[in-house]
SELOMI-159174 format. One line per field, with one value per residue (C-alpha): x, y, z; residue number from 0; residue in one letter. Coordinates in steps of 0.25 Angstrom, whole numbers. Each point is the difference from the previous one (the first is absolute). Layout:
BEGIN
px (X;...) .
py (Y;...) .
pz (Z;...) .
seq (NUM;...) .
type (A;...) .
! end
This chain:
BEGIN
px (0;5;3;-10;3;8;-13;-6;9;-10;-9;-9;-15;-3;-14;-12;-12;-14;-2;-14;-10;-11;-11;-14;-8;-14;-7;-14;-12;-3;11;-2;8;0;-5;13;4;13;-3;-7;-6;1;-5;10;-5;1;7;-5;12;1;8;7;-5;12;11;-7;5;-10;-3;-10;-11;0;-12;3;-10;8;-14;-2;-5;-14;-3;5;-3;7;-8;-2;8;12;0;-7;3;-8;3;-9;6;-5;1;-13;7;1;13;2;14;9;6;11;6;-3;-9;-13;-8;-12;-6;-15;-9;-6;-13;-2;-1;8;12;-2;0;-1;2;-3;1;-9;4;2;10;-9;-9;5;-8;4;-7;2;-1;-11;-10;0;5;5;3;10;2;15;0;-9;5;-13;-9;-12;-7;-2;-6;-6;-7;11;2;13;14;-1;11;-3;-3;0;-5;-8;10;-10;1;-13;-8;6;-1;8;0;4;0;1;-2;-14;6;-10;5;-7;-2;0;-5;8;-10;-10;10;-8;2;-9;3;6;6;-2;6;13;1;13;9;0;15;0;-9;4;-8;-1;-8;-10;-10;8;7;8;1;9;-2;6;-13;8;-9;1;-13;-3;-10;-9;0;-12;-9;9;-2;10;3;9;6;14;5;15;3;9;-1;2;7;0;-6;6;-6;9;0;-8;12;12;4;-3;-1;11;-9;-11;-8;-5;-13;-4;-7;2;12;5;12;-2;10;-2;2;7;11;-1;-7;-12;-7;-15;-9;-13;-9;2;5;11;15;8;14;6;14;10;4;15;5;-2;-4;-6;-5;-15;-6;-3;16;1;-14;-1;-6;0;0;1;2;10;-5;12;10;-9;2;-8;5;-3;2;2;-4;15;2;7;-4;1;-1;-5;-1;-15;-1;8;1;15;7;7;4;-2;2;1;-7;3;11;-4;13;12;8;11;5;11;5;-3;2;14;1;-7;-12;-10;-2;-8;-7;-6;-12;-6;-9;1;3;13;0;11;1;6;7;-1;-15;-5;-7;-2;-1;-7;5;-9;5;2;-12;5;8;13;11;14;6;14;5;11;12;-5;-13;-9;-4;-5;-5;-12;-3;-13;-8;-6;13;4;10;-2;10;-4;7;-2;-1;6;-13;0;-11;3;-5;2;10;1;-5;5;-7;6;0;-9;-3;1;12;6;13;6;14;4;14;9;9;-10;-15;3;-7;-9;1;-12;-3;-13;-7;2;15;5;9;-3;9;-7;7;-5;-1;7;-14;-3;13;2;-8;-4;-6;-6;-8;-7;-4;-16;-2;9;10;1;13;4;10;14;4;-9;7;-5;7;-5;-9;-9;-5;11;-2;10;9;11;9;15;5;7;-12;8;-6;-13;-3;-13;-5;-10;-9;9;10;10;5;6;9;-3;7;-8;3;-5;-6;10;2;13;-1;-9;0;-4;-1;-13;-10;-13;-5;8;-8;9;14;8;13;10;2;15;5;-1;-10;-15;-9;-11;-11;-9;-11;10;2;14;7;12;11;6;13;-4;14;-1;-15;5;-8;9;-9;-13;-8;-9;-10;-14;-10;-8;1;9;-8;8;14;8;14;1;12;7;0;6;-14;-12;-14;-10;-15;-7;-14;-1;0;14;12;14;13;12;15;6;15;-4;-11;-9;-14;2;-15;-13;-12;-14;-9;-11;-10;1;9;9;-1;5;14;8;10;1;11;7;0;-5;-15;-7;-14;-7;-14;-7;-13;-5;-3;10;11;12;11;13;10;15;2;14;6;-11;1;16;-1;-10;8;13;-8;-5;14;6;-12;3;15;-3;-10;10;10;-10;-3;14;1;-12;5;13;-7;-9;-13;-7;-14;4;9;-12;-9;10;3;-15;-2;11;-7;12;-3;15;3;-11;5;14;-6;-8;13;7;-10;0;15;-1;-1;-15;-2;-13;-6;5;-5;-14;0;3;-9;-12;3;-1;-12;-11;5;14;-4;-7;13;8;-10;2;16;0;-7;12;10;-7;2;15;5;11;-10;-11;3;-2;-13;-5;4;-8;-12;0;0;-12;-8;3;-4;-10;-14;-5;-11;10;10;-11;-2;15;1;5;-1;-7;11;11;-6;-1;14;6;-7;8;14;-3;-4;13;9;-7;2;15;1;-6;10;11;-5;-1;15;4;-6;8;13;-5;-2;14;6;-6;4;15;-1;-5;11;11;-5;1;14;5;-6;7;13;-2;-2) .
py (0;14;9;11;14;9;7;-13;-1;10;-7;-10;-1;-10;3;7;5;3;15;-1;-10;2;-10;-1;10;-1;-13;5;7;14;10;13;13;9;14;7;-10;-4;-14;-11;-13;-13;-13;-12;-13;0;14;14;8;15;6;14;4;10;-11;-13;-4;-9;-5;-12;-2;-15;-8;-9;-10;-2;1;8;14;0;15;13;15;12;11;14;6;-10;-4;-13;-12;-13;-13;-13;-14;-14;-3;9;10;15;7;15;5;12;-1;10;-9;-13;-4;-7;8;-8;-14;-4;-10;4;-7;-4;-15;2;9;15;4;15;12;15;11;11;15;2;-12;-5;-11;-12;-9;-14;-8;-15;-12;-4;10;9;14;4;14;3;12;2;9;-8;-13;-8;-5;10;-6;-14;2;-12;-2;1;-12;-7;7;15;5;15;9;15;10;12;12;8;-6;7;-10;-12;-9;-11;-5;-15;-9;-15;-12;4;13;9;12;0;13;-3;10;-1;6;-11;-11;-3;0;12;-1;-9;7;-10;2;-8;-14;-4;3;15;3;14;12;14;12;12;8;-4;-4;-5;-14;-6;-15;-8;-15;-12;1;11;11;12;5;13;0;10;-3;8;-7;-13;-1;-1;14;-5;-13;2;-12;0;-13;-7;-7;11;-2;14;13;13;14;11;12;12;9;-1;1;-13;5;-9;-12;6;7;12;3;1;-12;-14;-8;-13;-9;-15;-11;-15;-11;8;4;15;12;7;13;1;12;-3;10;-6;-14;2;-4;13;-6;-14;-2;-4;-15;2;-13;-8;-13;-13;-5;-1;12;-9;-1;15;3;10;-5;13;15;11;15;6;15;4;-4;3;-15;-11;-14;-13;-14;-11;-14;-3;7;13;13;12;15;10;15;2;12;-6;-15;1;-11;4;-14;-14;-11;-15;-8;-14;-5;-15;-9;9;-6;10;13;10;14;11;15;8;-2;-13;9;-10;-15;-7;-13;-11;-5;-13;9;7;14;5;8;11;5;13;-5;14;1;-14;6;-11;2;-12;-3;-6;-6;-15;-9;-12;-2;7;-10;8;14;6;14;7;5;15;-5;8;-10;-14;-13;-9;-13;-8;-13;8;-4;15;9;15;11;12;13;9;15;11;1;-15;-4;-13;-2;-12;4;-13;-15;-12;-13;-13;-11;-11;-2;9;8;-4;7;13;7;14;4;5;11;7;-1;-7;-14;-10;-15;-8;-15;-8;-13;-2;-3;11;13;12;13;13;13;13;11;13;7;-6;3;15;9;10;-11;-8;13;-1;-14;-1;-15;-12;-4;-14;-8;-11;-11;1;-15;-12;-13;-13;0;-12;-12;5;13;11;6;10;9;10;9;2;13;3;-4;-10;-13;-6;-11;-8;-10;-10;-11;-10;2;7;14;5;11;7;11;13;3;-12;-9;-11;-10;2;-11;-8;0;-14;-4;3;-11;7;12;13;12;11;4;13;5;5;16;-2;-14;-9;-8;-5;-3;-10;-4;-13;-8;-9;10;4;12;-2;9;-3;5;6;-4;-15;-2;-7;0;9;-1;-6;7;-10;5;2;-11;4;5;12;10;12;5;13;4;11;7;3;-15;-6;-5;-7;2;-12;-1;-14;-5;-2;15;1;9;-4;9;-8;5;-6;0;-9;-7;2;5;12;3;-6;10;-4;10;-7;-11;-5;-1;12;3;14;4;13;9;15;7;4;-14;3;-4;-12;-2;-14;-4;-13;-8;4;14;7;9;2;10;-4;10;-4;2;-6;13;4;-13;1;14;-5;-12;9;11;-12;-5;13;2;-13;3;14;-7;-11;11;7;-13;-2;14;-2;-13;7;11;-10;7;-14;5;7;-12;-9;8;2;-15;-4;10;-6;-14;-7;-10;-3;15;1;-12;6;13;-9;-7;13;5;-12;1;13;1;-2;-5;-6;12;9;-10;0;15;1;-11;6;14;-6;2;-11;-2;-1;-10;-8;-1;-4;-11;-6;1;-6;-12;-3;3;-10;-11;1;-4;11;11;-6;9;13;-5;-5;14;7;-9;2;15;-1;-9;8;14;-4;-4;-13;7;10;-11;-8;13;-2;-4;-15;-2;-14;-6;7;-7;-14;2;4;-11;-12;6;7;-14;-6;12;-2;-16;3;10;-10;-11;11;3;-15;-1;12;-6;-12;8;8;-14;-5;13;0;-15;4;11;-9;-11;11;6;-14;-3;14;-5;-13;8;9;-12) .
pz (0;-3;11;3;-4;10;5;4;12;7;10;-8;4;11;3;-6;7;-4;-3;-6;-3;-10;4;-5;8;-7;-4;-3;7;3;2;8;0;13;0;-4;-10;6;4;-7;6;-7;4;-2;5;16;0;-3;-6;2;-11;0;-14;-2;2;-1;14;8;14;2;10;3;5;11;-4;-14;-7;-13;1;-7;1;8;1;4;7;-7;11;-3;15;0;-8;1;-7;-1;-2;-3;14;2;8;-1;4;3;-3;3;-14;2;11;-5;12;2;10;1;-5;0;-6;-13;4;-15;-2;-13;-4;-1;-15;1;9;1;10;1;-2;15;2;11;-7;-8;-8;-4;-11;2;-9;9;-6;12;3;14;4;11;9;0;12;10;-7;-2;-11;-2;-12;-6;-14;-6;-14;-10;-9;-1;2;4;-9;1;12;0;11;-6;2;7;14;4;-9;6;-12;-5;-14;-4;-12;0;-10;-5;-6;7;9;13;9;15;10;12;9;-2;-5;-12;-15;-5;-15;-11;-12;-11;-14;-1;-6;5;13;4;2;5;6;-1;7;-8;10;11;-11;-12;0;-12;0;-9;-4;-7;-9;-8;5;10;6;6;12;6;15;3;-10;1;-15;-11;-7;-11;-5;-7;-9;2;-9;9;13;11;13;5;-3;6;0;-4;9;-4;3;-9;-14;-7;-14;-5;4;-9;11;-8;8;14;6;5;-6;4;-4;-2;1;-5;-9;-11;9;-3;6;-6;4;-1;0;8;-7;-14;4;-10;2;-1;2;-3;6;-12;1;5;-7;-13;5;-5;13;4;7;12;2;3;6;11;13;8;-1;11;0;10;1;9;-11;-12;-4;-6;4;-8;4;-11;-1;-1;14;-6;7;-8;5;-11;1;2;-10;-11;2;-2;7;13;6;-2;11;-3;11;-5;-9;-1;-3;-3;-11;-2;5;-4;5;-9;-2;0;15;2;4;-5;-2;-11;4;-9;8;-7;-8;-14;7;5;13;2;15;4;13;7;-1;-4;-12;-10;-15;-8;-13;-11;-12;1;-1;8;13;0;4;1;0;-2;1;-8;7;1;6;-9;-10;3;-7;3;-6;2;-3;-12;-8;0;6;3;2;10;3;12;-3;9;8;3;-10;-7;-15;-9;-11;-8;-1;-6;-5;-6;11;-2;15;13;2;13;2;-5;1;-4;-6;12;-7;-8;-3;-13;0;8;1;3;2;-1;3;-15;4;-9;3;-7;-1;-3;-4;6;-11;3;0;13;7;-4;9;-11;-9;12;4;-14;1;0;-1;3;-11;-5;3;-9;5;-6;4;4;5;5;14;8;0;11;5;2;14;0;-9;3;-8;4;6;-13;-9;-8;7;3;10;1;10;-3;6;-7;11;-9;-1;-13;-4;-14;-8;0;-14;-8;12;-3;11;8;11;9;15;5;14;6;4;-3;-8;1;4;-1;-6;3;-5;11;-1;2;-4;-12;8;-2;12;-1;9;-1;5;6;11;-4;-6;-9;-5;-14;-7;-13;-6;2;4;13;13;10;12;5;11;8;11;-6;3;-12;-15;-1;-9;-1;2;0;2;11;7;-13;-4;13;5;-5;4;-3;2;1;-1;15;2;5;-5;2;-1;-4;0;-12;5;12;-6;13;2;9;2;-2;-1;2;-6;-8;1;-14;-12;-3;-15;0;5;-4;6;-2;-7;13;4;14;-2;-5;-4;1;-5;3;-3;14;-7;8;-5;10;0;7;5;2;15;1;3;10;7;0;6;10;4;1;9;9;1;4;10;6;1;7;10;3;3;9;7;3;6;8;6;3;7;7;-5;0;-3;-13;-3;2;-9;-11;0;-1;-11;-8;2;5;11;2;2;10;7;1;6;10;4;1;10;8;2;7;15;3;-14;3;5;-12;-10;7;0;-15;-4;7;-7;-14;-9;-2;-14;4;11;-10;-8;12;3;-14;1;14;-6;-8;11;9;-9;3;14;-1;-1;8;12;-7;-6;13;6;-10;1;15;-1;-10;9;12;-6;-10;4;-7;-7;-7;-3;-7;-9;-5;-15;-1;15;-2;-9;9;13;-8;-4;13;9;-5;0;14;5;-5;6;13;0;-4;12;9;-4;2;14;4;-5;8;12;-1;-1;12;7;-4;5;13;2;-4;11;11;-4;1;13;7;-6;7;13;0;-3;12;9) .
seq (0;1;2;3;4;5;6;7;8;9;10;11;12;13;14;15;16;17;18;19;20;21;22;23;24;25;26;27;28;29;30;31;32;33;34;35;36;37;38;39;40;41;42;43;44;45;46;47;48;49;50;51;52;53;54;55;56;57;58;59;60;61;62;63;64;65;66;67;68;69;70;71;72;73;74;75;76;77;78;79;80;81;82;83;84;85;86;87;88;89;90;91;92;93;94;95;96;97;98;99;100;101;102;103;104;105;106;107;108;109;110;111;112;113;114;115;116;117;118;119;120;121;122;123;124;125;126;127;128;129;130;131;132;133;134;135;136;137;138;139;140;141;142;143;144;145;146;147;148;149;150;151;152;153;154;155;156;157;158;159;160;161;162;163;164;165;166;167;168;169;170;171;172;173;174;175;176;177;178;179;180;181;182;183;184;185;186;187;188;189;190;191;192;193;194;195;196;197;198;199;200;201;202;203;204;205;206;207;208;209;210;211;212;213;214;215;216;217;218;219;220;221;222;223;224;225;226;227;228;229;230;231;232;233;234;235;236;237;238;239;240;241;242;243;244;245;246;247;248;249;250;251;252;253;254;255;256;257;258;259;260;261;262;263;264;265;266;267;268;269;270;271;272;273;274;275;276;277;278;279;280;281;282;283;284;285;286;287;288;289;290;291;292;293;294;295;296;297;298;299;300;301;302;303;304;305;306;307;308;309;310;311;312;313;314;315;316;317;318;319;320;321;322;323;324;325;326;327;328;329;330;331;332;333;334;335;336;337;338;339;340;341;342;343;344;345;346;347;348;349;350;351;352;353;354;355;356;357;358;359;360;361;362;363;364;365;366;367;368;369;370;371;372;373;374;375;376;377;378;379;380;381;382;383;384;385;386;387;388;389;390;391;392;393;394;395;396;397;398;399;400;401;402;403;404;405;406;407;408;409;410;411;412;413;414;415;416;417;418;419;420;421;422;423;424;425;426;427;428;429;430;431;432;433;434;435;436;437;438;439;440;441;442;443;444;445;446;447;448;449;450;451;452;453;454;455;456;457;458;459;460;461;462;463;464;465;466;467;468;469;470;471;472;473;474;475;476;477;478;479;480;481;482;483;484;485;486;487;488;489;490;491;492;493;494;495;496;497;498;499;500;501;502;503;504;505;506;507;508;509;510;511;512;513;514;515;516;517;518;519;520;521;522;523;524;525;526;527;528;529;530;531;532;533;534;535;536;537;538;539;540;541;542;543;544;545;546;547;548;549;550;551;552;553;554;555;556;557;558;559;560;561;562;563;564;565;566;567;568;569;570;571;572;573;574;575;576;577;578;579;580;581;582;583;584;585;586;587;588;589;590;591;592;593;594;595;596;597;598;599;600;601;602;603;604;605;606;607;608;609;610;611;612;613;614;615;616;617;618;619;620;621;622;623;624;625;626;627;628;629;630;631;632;633;634;635;636;637;638;639;640;641;642;643;644;645;646;647;648;649;650;651;652;653;654;655;656;657;658;659;660;661;662;663;664;665;666;667;668;669;670;671;672;673;674;675;676;677;678;679;680;681;682;683;684;685;686;687;688;689;690;691;692;693;694;695;696;697;698;699;700;701;702;703;704;705;706;707;708;709;710;711;712;713;714;715;716;717;718;719;720;721;722;723;724;725;726;727;728;729;730;731;732;733;734;735;736;737;738;739;740;741;742;743;744;745;746;747;748;749;750;751;752;753;754;755;756;757;758;759;760;761;762;763;764;765;766;767;768;769;770;771;772;773;774;775;776;777;778;779;780;781;782;783;784;785;786;787;788;789;790;791;792;793;794;795;796;797;798;799;800;801;802;803;804;805;806) .
type (X;X;X;X;X;X;X;X;X;X;X;X;X;X;X;X;X;X;X;X;X;X;X;X;X;X;X;X;X;X;X;X;X;X;X;X;X;X;X;X;X;X;X;X;X;X;X;X;X;X;X;X;X;X;X;X;X;X;X;X;X;X;X;X;X;X;X;X;X;X;X;X;X;X;X;X;X;X;X;X;X;X;X;X;X;X;X;X;X;X;X;X;X;X;X;X;X;X;X;X;X;X;X;X;X;X;X;X;X;X;X;X;X;X;X;X;X;X;X;X;X;X;X;X;X;X;X;X;X;X;X;X;X;X;X;X;X;X;X;X;X;X;X;X;X;X;X;X;X;X;X;X;X;X;X;X;X;X;X;X;X;X;X;X;X;X;X;X;X;X;X;X;X;X;X;X;X;X;X;X;X;X;X;X;X;X;X;X;X;X;X;X;X;X;X;X;X;X;X;X;X;X;X;X;X;X;X;X;X;X;X;X;X;X;X;X;X;X;X;X;X;X;X;X;X;X;X;X;X;X;X;X;X;X;X;X;X;X;X;X;X;X;X;X;X;X;X;X;X;X;X;X;X;X;X;X;X;X;X;X;X;X;X;X;X;X;X;X;X;X;X;X;X;X;X;X;X;X;X;X;X;X;X;X;X;X;X;X;X;X;X;X;X;X;X;X;X;X;X;X;X;X;X;X;X;X;X;X;X;X;X;X;X;X;X;X;X;X;X;X;X;X;X;X;X;X;X;X;X;X;X;X;X;X;X;X;X;X;X;X;X;X;X;X;X;X;X;X;X;X;X;X;X;X;X;X;X;X;X;X;X;X;X;X;X;X;X;X;X;X;X;X;X;X;X;X;X;X;X;X;X;X;X;X;X;X;X;X;X;X;X;X;X;X;X;X;X;X;X;X;X;X;X;X;X;X;X;X;X;X;X;X;X;X;X;X;X;X;X;X;X;X;X;X;X;X;X;X;X;X;X;X;X;X;X;X;X;X;X;X;X;X;X;X;X;X;X;X;X;X;X;X;X;X;X;X;X;X;X;X;X;X;X;X;X;X;X;X;X;X;X;X;X;X;X;X;X;X;X;X;X;X;X;X;X;X;X;X;X;X;X;X;X;X;X;X;X;X;X;X;X;X;X;X;X;X;X;X;X;X;X;X;X;X;X;X;X;X;X;X;X;X;X;X;X;X;X;X;X;X;X;X;X;X;X;X;X;X;X;X;X;X;X;X;X;X;X;X;X;X;X;X;X;X;X;X;X;X;X;X;X;X;X;X;X;X;X;X;X;X;X;X;X;X;X;X;X;X;X;X;X;X;X;X;X;X;X;X;X;X;X;X;X;X;X;X;X;X;X;X;X;X;X;X;X;X;X;X;X;X;X;X;X;X;X;X;X;X;X;X;X;X;X;X;X;X;X;X;X;X;X;X;X;X;X;X;X;X;X;X;X;X;X;X;X;X;X;X;X;X;X;X;X;X;X;X;X;X;X;X;X;X;X;X;X;X;X;X;X;X;X;X;X;X;X;X;X;X;X;X;X;X;X;X;X;X;X;X;X;X;X;X;X;X;X;X;X;X;X;X;X;X;X;X;X;X;X;X;X;X;X;X;X;X;X;X;X;X;X;X;X;X;X;X;X;X;X;X;X;X;X;X;X;X;X;X;X;X;X;X;X;X;X;X;X;X;X;X;X;X;X;X;X;X;X;X;X;X;X;X;X;X;X;X;X;X;X;X;X;X;X;X;X;X;X;X;X;X;X;X;X;X;X;X;X;X;X;X;X;X;X;X;X;X;X;X;X;X;X;X;X;X;X;X;X;X;X) .
! end
């Protein structure tokens, strides 16, 4: 193996830590935004996620019962948040501090399907799957009404905005809108006009109500006469109708006259503005993409107005949440709630400010890391399988099951557009690699077992010409070569753009010339299919990873295997060189990452960050961050923390040295209480024992020890108790241990001793050894009595001899 370059003698990474995790935060259901529009509440299984809209940061309200949340509501004053789960419990949260402040039974016999607060934030209505509606007084904390009479699931409840009327509106499976008088607890009217589920209710004023339905109509109701004033055909299944405010300039949305206007969101995936007076559509949002998908794939499930921020928020069936300017419908921000399986990920942008993600769908997602804003790129018609980025980070390539590849470019403003596409493979394109020196060519490989090299025309790379591109250029393959007998899983271009390597399901890796795609050599040795091939950035070496759980390094001159790395218990799906080519980072199908040092052949760190196969693995240009993407729908950003950990360890070591010096000084000065406290804080049982022995050596040592032990804090006494359990196991140290035990028993009441942490296990450990020490001392005492007896006898014999001599 060639020696690493001189710069590599700097400290190499030995550890990565998670700096950020992009997890699914929304999996369907109603989304709510707080009054000032800064926070968004999204249900996600058993959790309710609270998202900071500006940055995308989130915290979760986690249910104890591990049951899915079926509905939730935030009060109009932003103070009370209530969730309902499948466990038939309602929970009230202090959502800013992640605390559940109250739990009570929902009294429904089936889960709660809908919830709404009244305008004063004091009453909460819950509509159940059991056909009943309950009203709760949130101040006095009891159920005030039990409204029966609905048919089937009550999926919609709304209070009349004028609280003096005390009316509740609901809708269920019979498509009727019921009006409940809360004074009498009776249904006083039914608004009958829809022929399918009613999806939203919007109050224009005290006497006008707009309802939307999946029967492709919106209805305007007069609440005085309780009759329909107008039926507006909207030609799509509508999930939400939102009234536009009377104040404000909405002329760009076709609002030319005064009067009632509303926005609809539904199955066509676009927003439309309707004028109530003429029943005419005055504005249709332009389709932001050319797509061959069915409309149901991009339909909207929710639409809300946030007046404080002048925003309209929409939620799509694909779990994307989009924020528009309410007056122009210009896109402000887009958040992706759920990514499905993530198949590949790459850093993007001049300073690696973005990541591009392939998520088991025909759309690409480009995330801005600072804000979590997500662009969705349409173009492919089937699942995208792989990505690669050119060296500058502004152009990248995607390839998909639709047998095509697409070239994308990021503009200065961060917007990404498709600039070229290539067709020619007979099957799905599973791997792609870009030229490394210049944006000059692309290599693709496919399930059709062929490799294709595509030249990139200069018109795409020169900025002046690229700015004039209106539609994607068509690329044509320069060379096509049958490369393997089975699927080609990976392809890589060498750092000098002269070589191409491929890895296949046929267990072989091959090296090709870039100019004419002629075969230069074959690497044989893996026992199962090869998942990934990578060129070293500094040496003439190729790295391969395989389903046999190994990584191998190969020499490019003689095609021999130089090293084999064993340690993964599952298929190794991706590998990259890090630390300027001195280390390898590998990802497995068991969700583990392993960091290998090439020189020593050892795995220096195993990182557990995912629960499923890690398909995506990429390092940034600065070589200090890594991004991984997995089938568990999570994208994780890892930061190289070697330097930080080394500094922390060094600081800890220096602190230890200083403390030890201080301890030595304290012992010398006979300041035993401080010495004891310091030794305990160092968590050194042996040092504490030395201090105890030093005290006992003093004149009146027992008395001094007693005084010092009594003056310790409770947590310090608990620490000493755990230490003396160890001392007591050795007969050399048992006297010191017993002296401390005696002091504790003498000065601590039994009740307070029982409050000590670990007291039970400490007593259980102390008893057998103490008994043994006692038996040993008893035997010693008996032996000493025999010596005393012998001595006395010797003295008596000596006295009688002296008497004989005297006589």
